[in-house]
Residue, then its C-alpha position, 0 to 999 in steps of 0.5 A: m500499500k505504502k508503495i502504491v501511495s509513493i508512485l501515485f504522489a510522484s505521479s502527481l508532481l510530475l504532472a505539476a511540473c508539466a502543467s506549471t511549465e506549460t502555462t508559464t512558457s507558451p503564452t509568452a513565446d505564442l505572444v512574441e510571435t504574434t507581435v512579430a507577425e503582425k507588424i506591417q512592412i511598408v516600403a516607400g520610394f523616397y523621403p517624403l512618403a517615408y515621412a508621411a507612412e512613418n507619421i501615419a502608421g508609427d509602432l504599427a508598421d516599420v517603414i523603409s525609404l529606398a532612396g536613402p540620405g544623399v541619393d537623387a530619388h530621380d537615378l535611383e537604381l535598385t539593388a537585389s536586395d531591394v527589390a525583395k524588399i518591395t516584393d515582400a513588403d505589405l504596402v509600397i508608395y510610390i509616385p509614377n514617373f519619378i523613380p523608373a527602376l521602381d517603376a519596372v517593379i511596380k507592374t509585376l506586383d499585385s495592385s492591392k498592396v500598391i500605394n500611388a501617392t497622387e491619388g486624390i491631387t489634382l496633377l499640373e502637367g509636365k512641359a516638355d524640356s526644350h530647355s535643354d540642348e538636346g531639345h526634347s526629341d527622342d530624349e531620355h529626360s523628355d517631360e513631354g507626356l508626363s505630369d509633374p510629381h513633385v506633389w509632396l512640396t505643399p502641405k495641402n497636398m501632404i495632407t491628401l497624400g497622408g489620408t490615401i495612405a491612411q486608408a490603405i494602411g487601415a485596410i491590413q490593420a483596423n486600429d484607433q491610433i491610425a485615426t489619431n496619428q492622422a489626425s495629428f499628422e494633419s494638424s501639423l500640416t494645416a498650421l504649416a500651410g497657415d504660416y506659408s499663407t500668412k508669410l506670402a500673402n504680399c510678396s512684390v517679387k513674383a518670378m520664382i526662379v530656380s535651377h529645375e522645375a521641381f516647385g511648381y505645386l508650391a508655385k501655384e498655391y502661393g501665386f507664383e510663377q515658376v521659371g526654370i533653367s531646366g524643366l522636371s528633370p534635374e540632368a538636363e543641360p540647359s541651353p545658351a537660349r534658355l540661360a538667356e531666357v531666363a537672365k531676360i526674365a529675372k531682369a524684368e521682374q526684378a528677381t533677388t534670388i535664384y534658388y538651387e537645390t541640395l542634390v543638384d550641382p549648383k555651379v549654373a544657377k550660381t553663375l547665372a546669379e552672379e552675372l545678374n548680381i544677384s543672390a544664389v540660395k538653397l531651396d530644399p525639394l526634399e527628394s531626400p532626408p534633410a541633414t538635420g530636422d524632419y520635412l516640416s522642420a525643412m518646409q519652415e527653412n524653405l518658407e524663410t528663404l521664400f519670404k527673403g527671396q520674394v521679398c516679402s512683408 
């Protein structure tokens, strides 16, 4: 009898130990696995799209920008690793006809995971880049028939873009945090738009002389006329005739400033400004992450630059 009791007692201890192990380790492991699996993977073509996605998704997603710091998104070449990230992503955010290498991969993807960031935005028509020596016949940099892709350079368009991204993320994972993040995103951009409207309401110089025509939406929104040394393509070399035309416009409009860009060689813009005895100043098109700060702070710096350069009061 004693032997039977001993066997039963030992068996009960063994079962208790097994039960204890199952309740203390399994749920934790399952929880970790579930958390990792639910993280949304988002690939964005370049900085402004990644900025919007990060602010809208918050902790719900990992966001990768294909064009890193100092990289001109126009000329981005994708590696095999980049293509794998795009293919495996839950969502891919892009602007058509801005990064040709990405456009090619987009065509191979299920359309349900692709976000066209220009949806809901009224696009400006791109002009044929007749500013270059090559003209636009059979030129790979021709802008004929294209829409201006630089939609992110007004706060109003960024609000629309953020709404498109929020809808796509919400379709994958319903979460109240998305609406909260979107509201905060819109609030900051609405305040930025108010600053632009106030500070650029009274400017004596309406011609906005730029190294390449990346600021069409901003110019239209705030009452300027964009005058580009080059067209939509920053790589196109301006012809002598175009340089003479820009110089003539700058003199007639009493322009004080020519704006050059972060990732484009400023030599032509600076040389022309020197010949006209006016200033050459950086205006960031935000195609790459700013050296310091973020989209909002860089746009505020652009506002201060325009306020002075367009002689506003």
